[in-house]
N, C-alpha and C positions, 0 to 999 in steps of 0.2 A: 362738468364743471367741478371744480376742486370747492369743499366747505371746510368749513373750521371747526375742529374737533369738540372744543369748549373751554374747558377748563382746563388747565396743564400744573401737572403738580411739577415741581424743579427741584431736585435737592441734588448740592453742589461740594466737592468736597474744597480744601483750603487751599489746594497747593499753587490753586491760580484763581483767588478770590475775587478776580475784577471780568477777568477773562471768560471764565467757564460760565457763567453766570449769565454773561453778552449773548455769546452765544449760542445759550439755549432760550435767554428772552425775546432777542430780538426776530430772531425769524418765526416762535409761535405767534409775538404781537403781529407780525407781518401776516402771516396764514387767518386773522382775525380772531383769535382767542384770545383768552383772558391768562393769566398765570397766578400764581402763588409761588414765590421760589425762599426755600430755608437752605439757609445757608450753614458751613459748616462751625461748630460752636468754636473755635480759633480761629474765627475771621470773619468775625459778625460787623465790623465800620462798615469792611469794603461795601459789603452790599447794602447798608444804609445809605452809603452815600451814593452808588447807583440807582436807587430806588428814587432819594429827594432829585437827584438828576431828571429822572426819567416824568418826574412830577411838574417838577421848572419847564422842562420842556413844552408840557402840554399834555401829557396824557391824561384820560381823563379817569375821575377816581373810581376804584374798583378793577380798572383792569391792570394794573401790577401791586400786587400783595406781597408784604414781608412778613414770615415768621420766622421766631427764632428758637431753639430748644434743641434738644437731644433726639437722635436714632429712634428713640424706642416714645419718647412723650411728643416727640410732634410727628416724626418720619413715620412713622407705622399709621398714625390714624387719618397721613396724607393720604399713604397708600391705600388703606382699607375704604375712604371714604366715597360714598355713593355718587356726592358729586362733581368729582373730579374722574375724566376722562383719560387723563395720559399721564405716566410718570416719565420723567427722564432724570436719569440718575446718574452720575459719576461717581465711582469709589471701589472698592476693593470687589473682587471676583466673591467673595464668602458674602457678603451686605446683598451683592447684587442678586444672588442668586436667590434669597431671602425672598428681595422682594418681587422678581419674577414670578417665582411661588405666589403669595399672595396676589399679584394682578391676574396670573392667569385665575385663580379662584373665582375673578369677579370677572373675566372676561376682558380685561381692562387692557386696552394701549399699553406698550413699554419699549423706552429707548435707554438701553446701559452701555454705556461706555465705561470698561472693567478695567483690571490690571493687565500685565505685560511683564514677559521678561524677555529682552530685548537683547539681539544678537550682532554684533560687527563682525564679520569675515576679511580678514588680510590676507589676500594669496600672495605666492611669492613675485608677482609681478608686478605689484602695486607700485603707485608713489608711498613710500613709506612717508617723509613725512607729511603727505596731506591725510594719507590714512591715522597716521599719530594726532593730529590736529581734529581729529574725528573723535578720537576715544578719548580725549581728553574731555571735549565739550560734551561728549554724548555721554559720561561717564559722572563726571564730577560737575558739568553744570549746572544749577539751581542744584545743589548737595547733594544729587542723585533723584530728587523726591519730585520727580512727573512719570506718570506710566509710559512714555518712551525712551526713559533715560538706557544705556549702553551698560547692561548689567552684564554680560558676557561679550568676552572677546575670544574669537574663534584663529587662532594663528594656525596659519600653514608651516608646519615643521619645518623647512628651509630656512625661512627670516626668524621663526619664534625667537631666538636668543639675541640675535641684536635689534628685534624691536623691541624688546622688554628691556634691553640696555637705556633705548631712546626713552620709555617708557617712563618709566625708574626716573632718569636726571630729569625729566618734565615736571612729573608728581610731587619731586621735592621740592621742585621752586612756584606752586601752588600757595599764593596767600590769602590766608586763614583769618577773618575779620566779619566786620560791622558791614552788612550790606549795602550799607546807605553810602561807603564808603567806596569812591569809585577806582579807587585802587586794590579793594579786594576781588578775590580770586573765586572764594568759596565762602559761602556763609552758612551759616548755623542750620541745626535741624529743628523740626517748629517746636518741640517740646521734649520734654523730661523720659513721658511714654517714648516716642519716636527714636530717642536717646538708648534706650534700653535695648528697644525692639532689634537698634544695628549690634550692639557690644554682644546680644544673646547669638545674631548671625556668625561673629565672628569667634565665639567659641564652638559654634555646632561646624563652623567649617576647622579650624583647628584637630576637633575631634572626627573629624572626617579624614583626615591626612591629608589636608590642602598645605600649603604654605604660604607663610606671609611674604610676599616681597617687599610691602614696605603701607608703612601704616598700622593700624587696628586699635588705636585706642582714643578715649574720647580728650578734649582739649582742655583744661578748667585755671581759674586764677587772672590776674592780670586783667585784659583785656579779652580774656575769654570768659571771665566771670560770670557777663550777664547776656546767657544765653548758653543753648544746649550743643556743645561745638563739636566735631568728630575730625579726627585727621582722613584723609582721601586715602584710601584701601584698595591695596592690588593683592588678589589671592594667585597663585602659579600652582600647578600639578594639580588642577580639579580637572575633576571627571563629570561627564557629564551626566552621568545620575547623581550627585549630591546635592543636598537638598540648598546651599547655596547656588548649585546653576538651574533649579529646579523652581526656588521659592523665588515671590517677590519680597525684596528687601524693601527695597523706598528709602535708599540713603547711599552714600558714596563710596559705595561697594563694587569691585569689580572684579569677577570669575574669570582665570585665561585660561582657555582649554586649546590643546595643541589637536590638529586636523593632518592625516598625512595627504588627501587633495581636495578638489573642491565638491565633488562629491559627499563625503564622510560631513566635509564640516555643514552640507545643506541640512545633513542626514542630522547633525548635531543640533541646527540653528531650529530645524521643525519639534527637535525632541523633548518639548513641553507644551503643558495642559493652554499656553499662553498664544498669542498670534495679532498681536499691534504691530509693528517696526519692526523692518532689517535693515542691513544694510550689507555690501558688499564694497572693496576697494580691488580695482584690477583695472589692465590697462587692455584685457582681452574680453571685445565684444560679443563674441559667442558665449564666453564664462557669464558674462554681465544678462546675458538674455535667457541663459539657461538659469540661472538664481530666481530671473524674476518670472521664468514660468513654473519654476518647484518651490518656490519658497512658501511656505504655508503662514503667511499674514498680508494685514489688511494696509500695510506700506512697506516700500521696498523703495532702498536708494542705492542709488549707483556711485561711488566713490562721495556720498556726503554722510554725515551724523546720522543714527535714529531718530534722535530728538528734532522736531521741526512739525510747521502744521502749514502748508500751503493752501491760502485760503480762496483758491480757484479749483481747488481736486479733494474730493469726500477722504473724512479723516475716522478711522474706523478699526474695528479689528475682526480678527475670527476666533471660532473656539472660545476658550472661558475668560477672552476678550471682551466678550459681550456681541451686540446686535446693533449697535446706535453709529448710522454716518451722520456724521454733520461738516457744516461749512459749506459746499458745492450747492447750490440752488436745486437742485434736483433732488439731490437726495433729503436736504432738510422739508421739502415739501412732502415726500413720501411719509415724514415723521412727523408733522404737524398740520397735517390737515388730510382728507378723506375724500375718494372719487363718488361721485354723484350722478348715473348717465339718467339725462334727461330727452323725454322725445316728444316733439309738438307735431301734429299732424293738420299744416296750416290748410287745408284741404276741407277739413271741420269749419268751414267759414269763425276760425278766431278772428274778432275784434281789433283790429290795433287799440282803441282805446280801454281794451281789458287787460293788457299789459301796460302794469305800473312801474316796474322793476328790468331794466336792462339784464337780460340773460350773456354772461360773457362766457367764451369758452376758454 
C-alpha cells in the first residue's frame, strides 16, 4: 500500500507562478500529505490567490500553508526543519545542488526540477517552415524565461544559410511589449537583475568570438519605460564549448551551431551538463528514432519545439537538470508517497470485528 510522506515543503520559481505550485501541491494533497508553499519573492500575489482558492474550496485549515520570504530567510529553514519530510524544489541547478546537500545530511526526501540548455536540431530533410516556427516559439516564447526554452539551434550545414535568412526575417517581426496586449509576441524580462544577466552574456558571447545576427540590446523609453525589455537575440558562429552554448541564460538569446551530420548534431546536443528537453526536425523516421535513443534528455520532441508539458507524460530531466519527474500519475505517486508492505495471516484467527480501517491496495 502507499502511504503519505507527511509535511511537504514546496519551493517554487517566479516564471510560472500558478502552474508550478499547482502541479506540486495537488499531487501532494491527493497522496494525503500537508504542504508548506514558499513562492518566489518576485511573484507573491499568485500564490496568495491560489491558497485562498484552496481554502474557499474547502481544504481544511492547516493542510495548505503559505510562507513568504527569501531563500536564505525562509527556504533554508524549510530545508533544515526536522518536521518537513520532503522538499520539492524548482529553480537553478546551483541552488538545487545546495538544497540536495542539505537534504542529504538529514536523509530527507527531495525532488529537484532544475535548469536546462535545450537544443533544437534541424536536418537538411526537415520541413523548414515547421522548424522555423518551433525555433521562434522555443527560443522567444515567454521571453526565453523557462527551463525548456530553446537556447541552442543546431543546423545541418547544407541548410544553415537558408534557415538563418528565414530566421532573421521572422525575428525582426517579433512585436515586443506589454504581455497583457494580445498583439504582443514577447513581453519583458522579470526584473532588472535578469536583464543585467542577459546583457552580461551578450558581452561574453562577443568576447568568445560569436557574432550577433540580430538583437543584443535592451529596450527603454516610451512603451518600454515600465519593464525590463530586451531584443530577441541570435548569435551565429557559436562553438559548442562557448559559455553562451553551455550556461543557462534564461532570456531571449539563441545560439546557432553548425553540424555536419546527425551524429555530430547529437554529440553537440549532449555536450552540456543539462538534460531536460530536446528537439529534432527531420522527415527521416530512422533519424528520428536514432535521436530518441541517443539524445541525453528527459524529453525529446520530433518535429516539435522543446517547450511544452504533455500532462499525460512524465516531465523532468537527467544530469544536472535534477531528479524530479511530475505530471504523470505514476511518477508523482513515487515522489509524494512511499510504499509500505503489509502481511496478514488470516489463519491466525483474525476477527473481522478487529479490522476497523479497510486496507486498500
